[in-house]
C-alpha positions as CSV (number, residue, x, y, z in Angstrom):
1,X,122.7,103.1,85.0
2,X,122.7,105.2,88.2
3,X,120.6,104.0,91.0
4,X,118.7,107.3,91.1
5,X,117.5,106.7,87.5
6,X,116.5,103.1,88.4
7,X,114.5,104.7,91.2
8,X,112.8,107.0,88.7
9,X,111.7,103.9,86.7
10,X,110.4,102.3,89.8
11,X,108.4,105.3,90.8
12,X,107.2,105.7,87.2
13,X,105.8,102.1,87.3
14,X,104.1,102.9,90.7
15,X,102.5,106.0,89.3
16,X,101.3,104.2,86.2
17,X,103.2,106.5,83.8
18,X,105.5,103.6,82.9
19,X,104.1,100.3,81.8
20,X,106.0,97.1,82.5
21,X,106.4,94.9,79.4
22,X,107.6,91.4,80.3
23,X,109.6,89.1,78.2
24,X,111.1,85.6,78.8
25,X,113.8,86.9,81.1
26,X,111.2,88.2,83.5
27,X,110.8,84.5,84.5
28,X,114.5,84.1,85.4
29,X,114.8,82.2,88.7
30,X,111.5,80.4,88.4
31,X,112.0,76.7,88.8
32,X,110.0,73.5,88.8
33,X,109.0,72.8,92.4
34,X,109.5,69.0,92.0
35,X,112.7,68.9,89.8
36,X,114.3,72.3,90.4
37,X,114.6,72.8,86.6
38,X,114.2,76.4,85.4
39,X,110.9,77.2,83.6
40,X,111.2,77.1,79.8
41,X,110.5,80.6,78.7
42,X,112.9,81.8,76.0
43,X,112.8,80.5,72.4
44,X,115.5,77.8,72.7
45,X,114.4,76.3,76.0
46,X,110.8,76.2,74.8
47,X,111.8,74.3,71.6
48,X,113.9,71.8,73.6
49,X,111.1,71.2,76.0
50,X,108.6,70.7,73.2
51,X,110.9,68.3,71.5
52,X,111.7,66.1,74.5
53,X,115.0,67.8,75.2
54,X,116.4,67.3,71.7
55,X,117.5,70.1,69.4
56,X,115.6,70.5,66.1
57,X,117.2,71.5,62.8
58,X,119.0,74.9,62.7
59,X,116.2,76.3,60.6
60,X,113.6,75.4,63.2
61,X,115.8,76.3,66.2
62,X,115.8,79.9,64.9
63,X,112.5,80.8,66.6
64,X,109.9,79.0,68.7
65,X,107.0,79.9,66.4
66,X,108.8,78.3,63.5
67,X,109.4,75.1,65.5
68,X,105.8,75.1,66.8
69,X,104.6,75.4,63.2
70,X,106.6,72.3,62.3
71,X,105.0,70.3,65.1
72,X,101.5,71.6,64.2
73,X,102.0,70.5,60.5
74,X,103.1,67.0,61.6
75,X,100.9,66.4,64.7
76,X,98.2,69.1,64.6
77,X,97.6,72.4,66.4
78,X,96.3,70.5,69.4
79,X,99.8,69.0,70.0
80,X,101.3,72.4,70.5
81,X,98.5,73.5,72.8
82,X,98.8,70.3,74.9
83,X,102.5,70.9,75.3
84,X,101.8,74.5,76.6
85,X,99.0,73.3,78.8
86,X,101.2,70.7,80.4
87,X,104.1,73.2,80.8
88,X,102.3,76.2,82.1
89,X,98.9,74.8,83.3
90,X,99.8,71.5,84.9
91,X,103.3,72.0,86.3
92,X,104.0,73.7,89.7
93,X,106.5,76.5,89.5
94,X,108.1,78.6,92.1
95,X,106.9,82.2,92.5
96,X,108.5,85.0,90.5
97,X,109.8,87.9,92.7
98,X,109.3,90.4,89.8
99,X,105.7,89.4,89.3
100,X,105.0,89.5,93.0
101,X,106.5,92.9,93.3
102,X,104.5,94.3,90.4
103,X,101.3,93.1,92.1
104,X,102.4,94.3,95.6
105,X,102.9,97.9,94.3
106,X,99.6,97.9,92.6
107,X,100.7,98.1,89.0
108,X,97.6,99.1,87.0
109,X,98.6,97.9,83.5
110,X,101.1,95.1,82.7
111,X,101.9,93.6,79.3
112,X,103.2,90.0,79.5
113,X,104.2,88.2,76.3
114,X,104.9,85.0,78.2
115,X,102.3,82.2,78.2
116,X,102.6,81.2,81.9
117,X,100.1,82.2,84.7
118,X,102.5,83.8,87.2
119,X,101.1,87.3,86.7
120,X,97.5,86.1,87.1
121,X,98.4,84.2,90.2
122,X,100.0,87.2,91.8
123,X,96.8,89.3,91.1
124,X,94.5,86.5,92.4
125,X,93.9,88.4,95.6
126,X,92.0,91.2,93.8
127,X,89.6,91.9,91.0
128,X,91.2,92.6,87.6
129,X,90.7,92.5,83.9
130,X,92.4,89.8,81.8
131,X,93.0,90.3,78.1
132,X,94.5,87.5,76.0
133,X,95.2,87.2,72.3
134,X,93.5,84.7,70.1
135,X,94.1,83.7,66.4
136,X,92.5,81.8,63.6
137,X,89.0,82.0,65.0
138,X,85.7,82.5,63.2
139,X,82.7,84.5,64.3
140,X,84.5,87.6,65.5
141,X,86.5,90.5,64.0
142,X,88.6,90.8,67.1
143,X,91.7,88.9,68.1
144,X,91.3,89.2,71.9
145,X,89.3,87.7,74.7
146,X,88.4,89.6,77.9
147,X,87.6,88.0,81.2
148,X,86.6,89.7,84.5
149,X,88.2,88.3,87.7
150,X,86.0,89.1,90.8
151,X,88.7,88.4,93.4
152,X,88.0,84.7,93.6
153,X,87.4,83.4,90.1
154,X,87.2,84.4,86.4
155,X,83.9,84.9,84.7
156,X,82.6,81.9,82.9
157,X,81.9,83.9,79.9
158,X,83.9,86.6,78.1
159,X,82.8,90.1,78.8
160,X,82.3,92.8,76.1
161,X,84.7,95.8,76.0
162,X,81.8,98.1,77.1
163,X,81.4,96.2,80.4
164,X,85.0,96.5,81.6
165,X,85.5,98.3,84.8
166,X,88.4,100.7,83.8
167,X,89.4,101.2,87.5
168,X,90.6,97.6,87.8
169,X,94.1,96.5,87.0
170,X,94.6,95.3,83.4
171,X,96.7,92.2,82.7
172,X,97.3,92.0,78.9
173,X,98.8,88.6,77.8
174,X,98.8,88.8,74.0
175,X,100.3,85.3,73.6
176,X,97.7,83.7,75.8
177,X,97.8,81.6,79.0
178,X,96.2,78.5,80.4
179,X,93.8,80.4,82.7
180,X,90.8,80.5,82.9
181,X,90.8,78.3,79.8
182,X,93.7,77.7,77.5
183,X,94.3,79.9,74.5
184,X,97.7,80.6,72.9
185,X,99.5,82.4,70.1
186,X,102.3,80.0,69.3
187,X,103.0,78.9,65.8
188,X,103.9,80.9,62.7
189,X,100.3,80.6,61.5
190,X,99.0,82.0,64.8
191,X,101.4,85.0,64.6
192,X,100.6,85.7,61.0
193,X,96.9,86.0,61.8
194,X,97.4,87.8,65.1
195,X,99.9,90.4,63.9
196,X,97.8,91.1,60.8
197,X,94.8,92.0,62.9
198,X,97.1,93.8,65.4
199,X,98.3,96.0,62.7
200,X,94.7,96.6,61.6
201,X,93.7,97.6,65.1
202,X,91.5,94.6,65.9
203,X,93.8,92.9,68.5
204,X,93.7,95.6,71.2
205,X,90.5,96.7,73.0
206,X,89.4,100.3,72.6
207,X,89.7,101.1,76.3
208,X,93.4,100.0,76.2
209,X,94.0,102.1,73.1
210,X,92.7,105.1,75.0
211,X,94.5,104.3,78.2
212,X,97.9,103.8,76.6
213,X,98.2,107.2,75.0
214,X,101.3,109.0,76.1
215,X,102.5,106.1,78.3
216,X,106.1,105.0,78.5
217,X,107.3,101.4,78.8
218,X,110.0,99.4,80.6
219,X,110.9,96.3,78.7
220,X,112.0,93.6,81.2
221,X,113.7,90.4,80.2
222,X,113.1,90.9,76.5
223,X,115.9,90.5,73.9
224,X,114.8,92.4,70.9
225,X,116.3,90.1,68.2
226,X,113.2,88.1,67.1
227,X,111.1,89.5,64.3
228,X,107.8,88.2,65.6
229,X,108.3,89.8,69.1
230,X,109.5,93.0,67.5
231,X,106.4,93.3,65.3
232,X,104.1,92.7,68.3
233,X,106.0,95.2,70.4
234,X,105.8,97.9,67.8
235,X,102.0,97.8,67.7
236,X,101.5,97.2,71.4
237,X,103.2,100.5,72.2
238,X,101.6,102.6,69.5
239,X,100.8,106.1,70.8
240,X,103.7,106.1,73.4
241,X,105.4,109.2,74.7
242,X,108.9,110.2,73.7
243,X,111.1,108.4,74.6
244,X,108.8,105.4,74.2
245,X,110.5,103.8,77.1
246,X,113.6,101.9,78.4
247,X,114.8,98.4,77.7
248,X,117.0,96.6,80.3
249,X,119.3,94.7,78.0
250,X,122.7,93.5,79.3
251,X,125.3,93.6,76.4
252,X,122.9,94.6,73.6
253,X,123.9,93.7,70.1
254,X,123.8,96.0,67.1
255,X,120.4,94.7,65.9
256,X,118.9,95.5,69.2
257,X,120.5,99.0,69.3
258,X,119.2,99.8,65.8
259,X,115.7,98.6,66.6
260,X,115.5,100.5,69.9
261,X,116.8,103.7,68.2
262,X,114.2,103.4,65.5
263,X,111.4,103.1,68.1
264,X,112.9,105.8,70.4
265,X,113.6,103.3,73.2
266,X,116.6,103.9,75.4
267,X,118.7,100.9,76.3
268,X,119.9,100.5,79.8
269,X,122.7,97.9,80.1
270,X,121.3,96.2,83.1
271,X,118.9,93.3,83.9
272,X,115.8,92.4,85.9
273,X,118.0,91.6,88.9
274,X,119.3,95.1,88.9
275,X,115.8,96.5,89.0
276,X,114.9,94.2,91.8
277,X,118.0,95.2,93.7
278,X,117.1,98.8,93.4
279,X,113.5,98.1,94.4
280,X,114.7,96.4,97.5
281,X,115.8,99.8,98.8
282,X,112.4,101.4,98.3
283,X,109.6,100.5,100.6
284,X,106.7,99.0,98.8
285,X,104.4,101.3,100.6
286,X,106.2,104.3,99.1
287,X,105.8,103.1,95.5
288,X,102.3,101.9,96.1
289,X,101.3,105.3,97.4
290,X,101.9,106.7,93.9
291,X,99.4,104.2,92.6
292,X,96.8,105.4,95.1
293,X,97.5,109.0,94.2
294,X,96.6,108.1,90.6
295,X,93.4,106.4,91.5
296,X,94.7,102.9,91.3
297,X,93.7,100.2,93.8
298,X,96.4,98.5,95.7
299,X,95.5,95.2,97.4
300,X,97.1,94.7,100.9
301,X,100.3,92.6,100.9
302,X,100.0,89.2,102.4
C-alpha cells in the first residue's frame, strides 16, 4: 500500500474515526526481560506455553480455546487462569512500540483481544475507562466489567455504565486481563457463553454501542482464520461505516479474503511494522493534534 494511504490510516486513528483492533501480532517484538523469549500471544505459542513447551494433539492444537478447554476438564478452570496470571500478570515483558504509540497520540478507543496488560500500562499515566469481558457468571445479565482508572489506580469496585465519563479513553479488552484483578475468556466454554451474550447485545456497554456507530477499524496483527475470533470481531464492529475498515495481513489466504469481503473489510498486504515505519515519519504532535480537535485528551509524552 502507498505510504500516503498509510498516512491516512494514521491520521484516522488520531482523529478517532478509525479504531485500532489489536490481535496477537500486535505484540510482535515483545520479549521476556529475563530470558529474551518472545511473549506467547498467538494460538500455537499459547498452547505450547500452557503445556510446558510440548505440542498437544492435532485436534487440540487447532485453537487455543479448544486446548484450554481440555486443560479445564482435566485440572479445572483455575488451572487455565493460573497459567494466564503467571504469563501476563507475573512475568516482566519489554514494552510494545505499537501500544506506546497508540497511547502517545491519544487514541480514544482501542479494542485489544489479547490478554496481556501492555495497553493498560501505556495508559497508566492518565485516567481511562477499562472494559473487560467475563463469562459463566451468575448475578448479572451482562458479560462485561467496567473499572475507572483515576491516573494512579483502578477503582476497587466496578462502576455502572451510567457513571462512566465518556470523555476518557476507552480500553476494551473482551478476552480479559490480569489487571486490576484477573478475569479471562479462554476456554471453549468461556467463548460459548461470551459470544452468545455478545450476539444478544449483553457483552458491550450501551455507551460503546452509541460511540461506535459509523466508525471504521484497523485490524492490526490479526489473522482472520479462527472461528472464535471471527465471531467476536463480527459483533464488536456492528454499526461500522462502509468500508468497515482495513486489515493489515501479509500474504492473506483465501479464507481471510472471503471473510473480509463479506464484512466489507479491505485487506492491505502489510504488517504492523509497516504501519510503525510510516508513523515514524509523522510527528506524534501532528497526529495527537487531531485527537485534541475531536475533544480527546492527550497525556504529555514522557
